[in-house]
N, C-alpha and C positions, 0 to 999 in steps of 0.2 A: 321570887321575879325572870324572865322565862328572856333568851334569846331573842327571840322573832322583838316583846314586847322595850328592849333596849335597840334593837336595830330602826324601832321606830322612834325611839328615845330621840338620836344620835341623823336622823337624816329632816327628823321635823324640828323639834322643839329643841337642838342644839344651832340648826341653821336658820331655821322660823321661828323660832320663840313665840316671837307679836302673834302671826297669826294662830299659836294655838292655844293661847292666857283673854282669852276675854275678860272681859272689864272687871265682873262682878270675884276673879279668881286675881287679877290685881288688888283687889283691895285687902283680901286674902293677908297677901302681899305686903300688902301698906302699914299692915299692921304689924307685921311678926318681923321687918329687916329691921337687925342690932350693928349697933358696934360699938367693940370692945375692944383695950387695951391689951396687946399680948402682947411685947418687947415693950420696953421706953419706949414711947414714940412712936410704935404701930401700931395698927387700928384693924382687928379685919371686919369688916362691913358684911353683911353674910344673908340672902335674904332667903330660908325658905319656901319649895313651888310644892308643894302637901299630894301625892296620890289623889283621884286619878289624869291628876294635869298630868305631873311624868308618870311612868310605872314605878311603885315604890318608892315616890320626893325622892329630889334629887336640893342642893343650894346649891346655893353661888355665888360668892367670894371676892369683896376686890378686900384689898392693904391698899394702908395712906401712912404719908411716913411722914408727922406732922416736922418741919423744918422751917428755915431760914429761907431754899427751895423745894418748896412741899411739893410732896412723888404724889401718884395712884398707880395703882400696876394691877391692870385690869380694871375696863372699861364695867363692865354685865354689856352682857345683851340690850339693844335699845331699849326695850320697851320695859328695862326697868332704869331706866335714866333717873327720872326721877326722883324714886325712892336710895338713890345712892344721891344723888347730889342735896337730899335732904340730912341724910343718915353725915356728906360731908363738913355738912356746917354746921352740926351739930360740937365740932370740932374746930374748926376755920371758916373761914369766905370760901367758898367753891375759885370768886374769882381772883383768889391768890394761890392759889394752884401754880405751878412751871414744872414740871413732866409728866407728860400721860403715856407710865408705861405698859411694855406687853410681850409676854412669852413669845407669841406668837401671832401670825395675822388667821383671826379666826374671829366669828362673831359675838362667841363670849368672855371672848380677851380683848376686843377694841370693839367691836359695835355700837359702842357711845363714843366714840374716839370725837368725830367730828363736833356730839351737842359737848361734849367737854370744850372740848377747842374755843367754841364761843362763846360759851358765857368764863374764859377763863384768859383774858386774851396776850396776856405773858406766857403760856405751858408751849409746849413742845411731845410730841411723840415723843418718847426712847423707845428706840432695841435695835433690833441685831442689824450688819453693814448687812446683810441679803434680806430680812425684810425692808428696810428703807430705800430697797434698790428695784426689790421686782414688789409688791407693793401700795408701800406706806408713800412714798412720796407721791406714788397716782393717784388716793383716794383721800390721803389726808386732805386739811385747808391751811395745812404752814409745810412744808418742811421738816424732816425726822430729824432727830437728833440719839441718831449712830452710836452705838457704843460697840469697838474692837472686840474680842475675848482677852481679858484677864484686866481688864480696861477702866479704872475710876470715877468714880462721879463724885466731888467733895459737894452735899444738902445743906451744909453748918457743923449742926457736932456728929451729923451722919456723916458715913463716906461704903458709898454705893458702888457693887465688881457687878458689869458682863461677866456672866460664860458660856463659848459655844458653847451650843448639844445636837448638830442639826439633828433633825432624827431619830430625836429623845423626849418626848418618845416620841413624837412624831413635827414633821412643818420639818423645808428645807436648810427655815431660819427660822428654825425655834435656839432656843438660851434661856438659860435661867437670870435670876437678882438678887446678888450676893449681898446681903446688909454685911460690914466685916465693923458697926459700932456696935453691935445687940449680936452678933451671929445667928446673926436671918435669912434663912433661904426660902426664897422667895423657886418656890421648889413647879407651881404651875398645874400642870394634871398630873404629873406624880404623884403617885397616891394618893388620889382619886377614890371616896365615899359616898356610896350610895346613901339612901335617906333624908332625910326634910327637919331629922332632931339629932343637933351636934351642939355637944361645950363646943362654948367657940375654941378654947385652949384643953390640947388631952395629955397624960401621958402613958393612956391604955393604948394594945396597943392597936397600928392602923397598917398593920403590913398585910396582915389574914383576909380584911374586910376589902383591900381595894385589890387584891390582889383577885376576891373573892369577883369581884364587877371584871374585871379583865379577862379571867374568863367565860362566864359571860356576853363580852362584846372587846373584842381585842382592839386596847385602840393604841397598840404602841405598834412602832413598826418596822421592830425586829431589825434595828442596823446591826450589821459586824463590828458596828464597832461599842457596842456597847459599855462590854470592863468599863474601858478606856477612858470615856465619857461617862459613869458614875462614876470611878477614880477620880473625874478632876469635880464634881460635885462635891466625894466623903471629901476631897482632901482642906476644903475649908469648915472642917468641921464641927457645921454650927447647929444651938442648944436648941434651936424653934423651925418648923420648916412647916413654912406659909403653903397651908395646899389652897389651891381652887375650888375643891368643895370637899365639904363635908369636916374637921373638927377643923385646926393647927393643932400640931404639937409643940410635945415637947420631952428631951430625955438627948441620947447620945443622937446624933444625925450621921456620925459619920456613918456609924453599926450600920442602922435602921438601911441608909445607899449600899452597902455593900451588902446587907443579906434585901434590900433589891434584884441587886446586881447577878446576885448568882438566881433569884426565882428565874430573869428575864434572859439570864446567856442559859438558863438549860435548860 
């Protein structure tokens, strides 16, 4: 896969995925969207997009926390709304969603936000304070529930914590969500893996494959605070990394995050 292939993907697929995916492609994705429990009460919803729709293939993942106040993390692009809704409804009624969360303001993170707010009348957007201020409250059907850095939110048996990471990997409003109950870090675009064929959960290396992606099209902001921000994430000692693209990962998350910090800072 060439840099130009991924440049084309970045400008077209990520921001205009509804335009580049045909009805035939949509049918293929519908047959392959899957949902798997990767930690207690946490489900990975994954839609593979094969080549040549996206060069080399790619996956779009969302995560559902089943609890008293269910939380969907990432909505996926609008074109995939019905796929993701169907997957959710295999676990719980979509109208029971309480929070629609995301790391930062981007089509694959929150493109279907208003679609979910329409079908889940008790749901609120869940995001950083900066995201609420600069984007979400303007475009969302309902005001966002903003979390401050280190703030916890109790969902029932699960408690999630927001961690501000401005510009890591990109966007001023960026942050990541950590489930303290299962030690799962919803790490968004960190450890993005290319390809469309992945196991739901792996212990295999994802650092080198994600660095291969970054080498072809560097989507990191190169923030000068990369070491301190990565250490904030590593200090949670996650045992599961819920990646938005590719497989979720299980193992020593603190070690892997520090290894990534070394690559980024180097």
